[in-house]
N, C-alpha and C positions, 0 to 999 in steps of 0.2 A: 444445579436444579434444587429447588427446596422440597425436603420430603419430610420435614417435621411432623405436618399435619396430615400426613396420609395414614389411612386406616389399613388394616390388613386386607379387608374386601374394598379393592381400590374403586373410587366411583368415576363416572365418565364425566369430563367436561367439554361441551361445546363452545366455540367461539366463532361468531361470525361478524367480520369487520368490512364495511365499505365506505370508501372515501372518493368522492368526485368533484373536483375543481374545475370549474370552467372560466375561460377568459379570452379576451380578444387575442387572436393570432398573429397580429401584426404583418409585418412585410413578408415576402415570400422567403422561402429558404434559400440560403446562398449555398453557392458548391463550396465543398472544403478547400483550403488551401493546399498547394503542393509545389515542393522544390526538389530539383535534382541536387544531391550533395555532391560537391566539387571535391575530387579525390586529391590527397596531397602526398608526395614522396618525402616531403620535408616539413614535419609537424610544426605547428606555431608554437611559439614560447608560451608557457602558462604563468605569467608573470603579472597580471592584472592590468597589463597595458595594451593599448590598441596599436600595434606596429603594422609595417607594411604587408606583414604576411597574413593580418587579418583584413586590412582595407582592401586588399586585391580581389577579394571574395565580393560576389553580390549580396548586398544586405536583405534582410527580412525586416519587415516593419511590423511592429505590435501596435495595430491602428484602431482598436476598440475595446473601449472599458465595460467589462460586463457588469462590474459594481453598479454603475450608474446609467447602464443602457446607453452610452453616446460615443462619438469618436473620442480616441484618447486625446487628452490636453497636452501631453508632454511626449517627447519624441523618444522611442525606441528602437534602436537598429540590432539586428542578431545577425552574427555571422557563424556560418556552419562548415565544416569540413570533416574529413574522415581518412582513415588508413585502414590497412586490416585488423588492427586491434583496438583502436581508440574513435571515439567521437569527439571532436573539439568545437567547443560553442563559444564564443564572446559575446556580451552584451554590453552595449554603449548605450547607458541610460542618462537622458538629460533631466535636471531637475532643478527648478526655481528654488523652493525651499530648502532648509537644511537637510543633509542626508543624515538618517538614523542608521547608526552602526555601532552600538554598545557591545553586542555579544562577540567575546573573543575565543570562546570554548566550543569546538565542534559538538553538535547534538545537543546543546544546551540553550535553552531560552527560545526556542524556534517560534516566529511571529512577533518577536518584540521589536524587529528592525525591519527596514526595507529590505526587498529581496528579489531575487529573480528565479526563476525556476524552470527546468527542461523535464517534460513529461513524454515518456516513450512507452508505447505498447509494441514490442518486436514481433508478437505474433498477431497482431490485430485485436480487434475489441473482444476476441473470444480468449485471449490469452492473458498473461500477468502483465499489470501496469508498473512503472517504475519512474520516481520523481526525484530529481536531484535538485537541491536547493542551496543557494548561497547568499550571504548577506553583502554589503558593499565593500567589506574588507575580506571577503573570501572564507568567512567562517561557513561550515558545511552542515547540511542535514540531507537525509535520504530517508525514502519511504517505498514500499512495496506492497502490492496485493498477494504476493508470494509468501511474505514472511512479516509478522509485525515487528520482529527483532532484527530486521534486514540491517545489515552493518557493512557494505563493501569497503574496500580500499579503493578510492578516487580522488581526484585532486582539483581544487579551485583556488583562485587568487583574484584578489579585488583591490581597486585604488579608488580613493574619493578624488574627484577632480573639481576644478573650478566652477563647473557647470554640470555637475552630476556623479556619475562613478562608472567605472568600468571594471567587470567580472570576467575573467576566462576559465574556462572548465575543460578537464580531459576526463571522458568517461570511459572506462573499459568495456567492451563489448561482452567479455568472457563472465561479467557478475551478474548478466541477466538471462534468464531462462527463458528459451524459443528464439534467442537470436539467430537469425537467417539471413542470407543475402537477399537483396532485392528492396522490397518496400514497407517501411515501418510507419505505423501511426505516430504521431507526434503533436505536442503543443508545447509553446513558449509563453511564459507569463511573467509580467514586472508587477510588483505590490509596492505602493505607497502606504507606509502605515500610518501617517499622519491625515491623510485625506481619504484612506481607502479605496483609492483608484486603483483598479486591477486589470491592466491591460493584456490583451491576448492578441495571438497571431491570426489563427483560423476561428470563426466564430460564426453565432447564428443571433440575430436580434433578440430572440426570445432566450438566450442562454444565461444561466445565472450562476453555474458553477464552471470555474475555470479548467478543472479537472475533468470535465464531462467527454468521454471520448467519442461520443456522438457527433460532436463537432470539431474533432481534433483534424488536423491536417496530415499530410504525408511528406516523407522523406524517401527519395528515390535514388537508386544507384549505388547502395550501400554494398560493398562487394567481398568484405571479409578475405581479400587476397586469394579467391577463387573457391571459397565455400565456409559456410558456418560450420561450427562443431556438432556433431550429430545429437549430442547431448551434454549437460552440464558434468561437471567433475562430481565424484563422490566425496563426501565431507565428514570428518569425523573429530569430536572433542574429547580428549581424554582426560581424566583428573585421577589423582592418588592422595589419599590422606593417611597420617599415621598420627596415633595418640600414644604416648609415655605417661603412664600413670601407676600408683600403687595399686596393690591388688584390691584393697578397700575401696579404691575410687574407680574401679572397673577393669584395672590392668593395662595392658598394651595391645591396642588394636590397630588394624590397619585396613582399609578399604578401598576398592577401586571401582570406577564407573566410567559411562561413556555416552554421548549421544551421538548417533550415525544417521548419515542420509546417503541413500542409494539411489541415484537416478535410473529410471527404467527406460523412459523416451524423455525428449526433450522438455514435455510439459508434464510429466508423471513421476512421482517419486514414492519410495518406500522409506520409511524412516522408524527409528526405534530410540529407546532410552534405556539403560541398563544400570540399575542402582544409582539413580542421578543424585547429585548433590547441587540443588539450586540456591546455596546459601549466597554465592556471589553473583545471582543475577541481579542487574542493575535496578535501581529505583527512581521512576521518573519524577521531575519536580512537580509539585502539586500544590495548589491554592485551595486553602479550606475555606469554606463560607456556607451560610447557612441554606438549607434547601429542604424543601418538603419531599423530595424523591430520594429513593435508594442511591446511595452512592455507588459507582461502578469502577473498577480499574481494569486496566490492560494486563493480561497475563504475558510477562516476559519469558517465563520459562521455556528454553527452547523447544521441547516437545510440543507443548501446546500452541507456542506461537507460530509454528512453522504452517500450519493449515488454518489458523484462525481465521482469514479472509472468506473460507468457503462456508462457514457455519453461519446459522440465523440469517439467510438470506430473503428475508420476509418483508415486505413492505408495512408500516405501521405508523399512522400519524398520531401524535399525542400519546406516545409508548415511551416516556423517559426511562432508561436505564431497566427496561423489561428485556430479557433474551431468553430464548428457548434452551440455550447453553451456555453456562456461565462457569467457564473453566476454574478461575480463581476459588471457587467454591470446592474444588477437587483437591483432596490432599496429596502432597507429593507421592507418586505411585513408585512401588519397587521395581517394576518393569512397564514398559510401554511400546506399543506396537502400531503402527498408522501407515496409512496410503492416502496421497493426495494427488489430483492432477486435472487436467483439461483437456479435451480433445473435442474440436469444432465448437458447437454451442454448448456442450456439456461441461459441467464440473461436478467433480466426486470427491468425497473424503470419508475416511473412516478411522477410528482409533479405538484401541482397547488397553485402558489404563489398569494395571492391575496392583493393589496395595495390600496393606495388611487387613484382611477380614474385609476387603471391600474391592468391588469391581466396577469400574465406570466405562461405559460404551457410548459411541455416538457414530452416527453416518449421515450422510447428506448426498442428495443428487438433485442437481439443478439444471434448468436449460434457459437460455434465452435466445431470441431471434437473431438475426445477422445485424438488424437497425438496433438492437437493443430495447426495441418499444415493449415486448411481451416476454415475461418470463413465467418460470413455473419451478416448483421446488417442493421437495418431501425431506423432511427430517426425522430422523428416531434418535431419542437420548434414554439412555437407561442406567440406573445403578442397582447394584446387588450387594446389600449388607444382611448380617445375620437378622433373620426374622422379618425382612423387608425386601420386597423387590419393588421397584417402581419404574415406569415406562411412559415416556412421552412422545406422541407422533403429531407432527405438524405439517400441514400442506398448505401451499398457497400459490394463487395465480395473480399476476400484476400486469396491468396496463400503464405506460408512462410515455407521453409523446415528447417528455422533454422540454416542452413550453407552456402548457396551460392546462393539461389534462392528466390526473392521475386517478387511477381506479384500482382496487384490490380486494380479493378475498381470500381469508385466511381460515382454515379448520383445524382444530386441535383436539386430540383426545388423550387424556390422561388417567 
């Protein structure tokens, strides 16, 4: 939050935005796809090959290209099975043109190659979403609305064939919060980077985003060997530093710190950072190019990354790099305490980051209807500095039919 131009007596600002886009609705809505996952007592090999263990399963077809809104030109078959601990997925992608598979380091160069994706919502549309991506040689990427630095241990292997490529994946249930036995919402995606064709399994003819949960299908019959874990495991990241120097250079010093996460329920966690050291936080690849807009970066510091998907849940058309809460502007705190979670249609988060002569706090409460068409949210962000206190409160209501109509009203006071 920018406070450089704030006066001692704060002024109030009112912002009202309204956007309405109308278009033809096209064909009537389709029923979402559904498939019963075949259980396995003998897991298929994850070797980038389509052996008998895979071909014995009934395939799923990716039949619709959401980029060009037409039937898929090339064939993609997906095979799915599961046991108590893992979801196993194989993609058999046919491709006439040359396959693009240049990236060989996991989590580097996302979007540069052809790729296949598994999108999962274990708790339905009101829970966290997880995306697992691999290119044709098995280079892996992963994303989650739970945490912007989501980096679980999972496996993928890929092989380029004469007529396309095959990718096999093994995804552990334990890395996903809200995992439970029964039915999950899911989507399968295949992307051709040269042609931009983006083929999906479950779709609507007005769909433009392959990751839109409104159009996701369902995987039924996930058993977890008799029951899913009640909540995820607690996590702790500890570090210790030591310096040896002459007295004139500051002398010998030591420092300890930790990042902690304690699940309260399957979808709610308390977390904290104590004397954090963020010097080893990874830096993402960036392409620098001229732009008239303020540049925004992603905050990978664990304390701020864990709940980053909860904040700034407001619709805005033509608002590049504008956010009510921008955590990269907050200096490294001495300690931080936070809560985040979801319950039904509600999501909520709050943190208190305490630094030297500074305290930054934020909180948000949001709600969306089961069909994700109507949402409402209110958010507060404040900073307390010597001689200056600044507070920003924003509320908003959004209607989005995920086809042709978007309307929103946002109100802010600072």
